C-alpha positions, 0 to 999 in steps of 0.5 A: 481577495488574495491570501497571504504568505502566512495564511496560504502556509496555514492551509497548505499544511492543515491539509497534509496527511499526518504521519499517523494517517500515513502509517495507517493507509500503509499499514492497511495496504499492506494488510489488504495484500497478505490477505488477497496474497495469502488466499491466491497462494492457498488456491494456487497450492490447492490447484498445483500442489506438485509444483510448490512440493518440490522447490526446496530439492532437500526436502519435501514441503506441505505445499498449501502452506508454502505457497500461502506463505509465499503468496502472503509474503508477496502480498505484504511487500506490494500491498505496502509499496501500492500503499507508499505510491498512493501516499505519494501520488496523494502528495503531488496532487495535493499540491496543486489543490485551490483555496475556497476563494479560487485562488490556486495554491502553488 
């Protein structure tokens, strides 16, 4: 049995991600990126402290803290971008779903 246009619209919109779910997904990805980037920066600051000590020419900075800050900042940006990319991919692949009776939603 074929679905009418109104039934298909209801089915498509019931599968769509809500704004709350999109926000939570992107925020969780950014926070995970922040943690991983911060840990990577902390390890990089401990392994190569001389590299991070003189990045600001007019003053010496604490290398572990600066490296962790830079890693966490980059992790937030890249993690949030990856979360947005995941939401976009999910939306694209969600357009080609099939209804329970086997008909394809276009």
